N, C-alpha and C positions, 0 to 999 in steps of 0.2 A: 411885406414879407418879414420885416423886422419885428412888427407887432405880433405876427403869427408865431414867430420863433420864441419870443418872450412868453407868450401864452402857453406854448408847449412846455417850456421849461418850468413855468409856474405849476402847470398841471402835474408835471413829473414829481414835484415835491409836495403835492397837496396832502398826502397822508401824514407826512412828517409835520407839516404846518398845523394840522389838526391836533397834533399831540403836544408840540413844544411852542407853537405860535409862529406866525409869519415873521415877526421881528427877529426871532432866533434863527430861522432859516436864512433870513437876509444876512445875519451876522456870520453864519457859516460861509455864505457865498462871498463875503468880503474877507475871509480868512485865508492864510497861506499855511499849509502843512507840508513839512518835508518828511519823506519816508526814506530812511537810509537802510539799504539792504532789501531787495525785492524777491526774496526766496519764499520758502514755505510759509513763514510767519508774516513777513513784510508784504507779500502779495495779497494776503487776505486783509491785512490792515489797510492797504491801499484801496482795495475794492470797497471796503466799508465806508471810508471817508469820501470816496468818489460818489457813492450812492447816497451819502448823507448830504451832498451838495456843497462840499468845500470848494471854494472858487478857484484857488490856485494850489497846485500840487507840485512839489519838487521831488522827482523820482530819481534816486541815486543808486546805481549799481553798475559795476564794470563788467559783470559776468554775462555770459550768453546762455540761453535756454538749451538744455540738453535732454536726452531721452530719459536719464535717471531722475529728472525733475517731475516727470509726468504723474507719479503716484501721489504728489502732495502739493504741488505749486500751481496756483490758480492761473498764473500767466503761461504755464507750460501746456501747450497743445501740440499736436503733430504739425499743425500749420505754423507754429512759432519756433520750432526747433532751429537753432542756429542764429536766431535774432538776439540782439542785445536786449537784456531784460528791461532796460530803461525805455527802449523803443517799443517793445511789446506792451509795456505799461502805458505809454502815451497813447498808443492805438486803442487799447481797451478802454481807457478812461474817456477818450473822445467818443467812443461808441456808447458809453453809458451816459455821459453828460457833455454834449458838444459845446456847452458854454464854459466848461472848465478850462482854465489855462494850465497847461502842463509844461514843466521845464524838465526835460529828460537829460540826466547827467551820467554818462558812462565813466564814472571816476572812481579811483581808489581813494577812500577817505583817510585823511591823516590830520595831525595837528596843524600842518602847514596850509592845507586848503579848506579847513572847516569854515573859516570866516567867509571866504569867497562863495562857498556852496550854500551856506545856511543863514547868512546874516538877515535875509528877508523873512525868515520863517517866524510865524506866531507860535508854532509848536513843532517839535521834532519827535518823530517816532523812530526809535533806534532798533533795528532788527538785524544788526551786523553780527556775524559769527566769529569775528576775529577779536581776540582780547585787546590787542594793541589799538586797533582802529576804534573799537567800542569805547575804550577808556579815553582816547583822544577826543572823540565826539562828545561824550558826556561831560568831560571837563570843560570843553568849549561852551556847551549849552549852559551849564551851571554858572560859569564865570561871566557869561554874556547876559544872563537873566532870561534866557529863552526856556519856557517850559519844555521838559523832555519826558518821554515815556520810553522805557527800555524793556525789551524782551530778553529774558534769560534763557537757559537751556530747555528746549522742547524735545530734542532728540532723546531717544531711549526711554521716553515716558509713554505710558499706556493708558493712564487713568485721568480723564479730563476733570473728574470731580476733585482732584487734588491740586488744580491750578489755583493760585492765589494772587492777590494784588496787594502791594504795600510800598512804602518808601524803600528804596534800595538798601538803606542802612538797616532795615528791619527784616530782610529776607533770611531764610533758613533752608537747609536741606538741598541747596543747589550749589555744586562746586564752581560753576561759572560765576554765579552771583558773588560768591566768596572772593574769587580772584579779582573781579571788577571792583567790588567794595574796598578791598585792600589797596588796589592801585589808586582809586580815587582819593582815599584818605591820605595817602602819601603825597598827593598833589594838592592837598588842602581843600578838597571838595567835601561838603557836608550834606546835610539832609535837603530834601526838596526834589529828588528825582523819583518819579513814579515808576513802578516796576511790575512786570508780569513774571511770575516764576512758578515752579512746581515744587510742592512739598514731598513728592514721590521719591522714594529712595532709588538711586541709580544702580542698576544691576551691572556691575563692572565686567561681568562675564561676556557682555555684549559689546564691549569696547575692543576693536581689533588691535593687535599688537602694532608697534610703530613700523615694523618691517612688512606689514600687510600689503600685498600686491595691489589692492584696490585703492590705496591712498592716492589722492589727486592733488595737483598743485593748487596752492592758495592763489587767488586772483591777485595779480600785480607783483608776485614774488616767486621765489624758487622753492620756498619751504612747502612741504606736503602736509596734508591733514588727513586723519583717518576718516573713512566714510562710515558715519554712524546711522543705525537704523532709526526710522521715524515713521509716524502714522499721520495720514491726512487729517484725521479728526482732531488729534491733539494740536498739531501745528496751526490748523485753522482756528481752533479755540483760543490759542495764544494771540493770534492776529486780531481776532474780534475783541478780545479783552483790551488789547493795546489801543485799538481804534476807539473803543468806548471811553477809555481814560483820556485820550487826546481830545475827543469831543467835549468831555466834561471840563477840560482846561480852557477850551475856547468859549464856552457858553457861561452865562451867569451861574453862580453857585446855586445848587439845588435843582437846576433845570432837568437833569437826568436822574434825579433820585426818585426811587419808587415810593409807594405809599405804605410799604411794609407788608407783612404777612397777615392774612385774615385769620 
């Protein structure tokens, strides 16, 4: 039975092996990737690295699936409403790749617990929507020498053609990236954090006022955040870009580079 299981797993990743080689598929199987924040962007990043064959995935999110997640979050189904997103992630990954080891962490990320949660990661994909937690995590990753890929603001964007990738210090046009960049510099963090962002101008008319009745509590605290509009296509594209950059950090240089335009 064990041999049959191994053959089934090998067959599962046959198409990938034909493109990047069996040795690189084995490298991914031996890798550990942490996804911090399992919402609209993080869920798609998680899905992509699971289907790519990453062997160990640390899935971190303290939130639960809700009805308002259904329009854009891949972990959100009517059957998963009310579940911890980390548990929904573990169940979905095991259904995709039973050989994957999943560490589900329903935790609020901070500077105090980053070492405990992420010290085993070969790469961290940051899809957190809180400025404080995001800055804490990226500072930890940079100072610990763990490659990190960070997603900036995907809400309020409509045009996927304006999604860009760059070092976080080279981002532009994104208010969230500006705030994170400023916070990181104050903490002595420099270049080396890969980033997905949008160059699309934010239409501030679509940002609700602070007293808006739809504001919801931030997980793990009493502060409320405005509920911003977002599209499933844009958030999914952010997640796929983040996953691609993470895989590039795990594999030998040039493995995922194309042959250029004809």
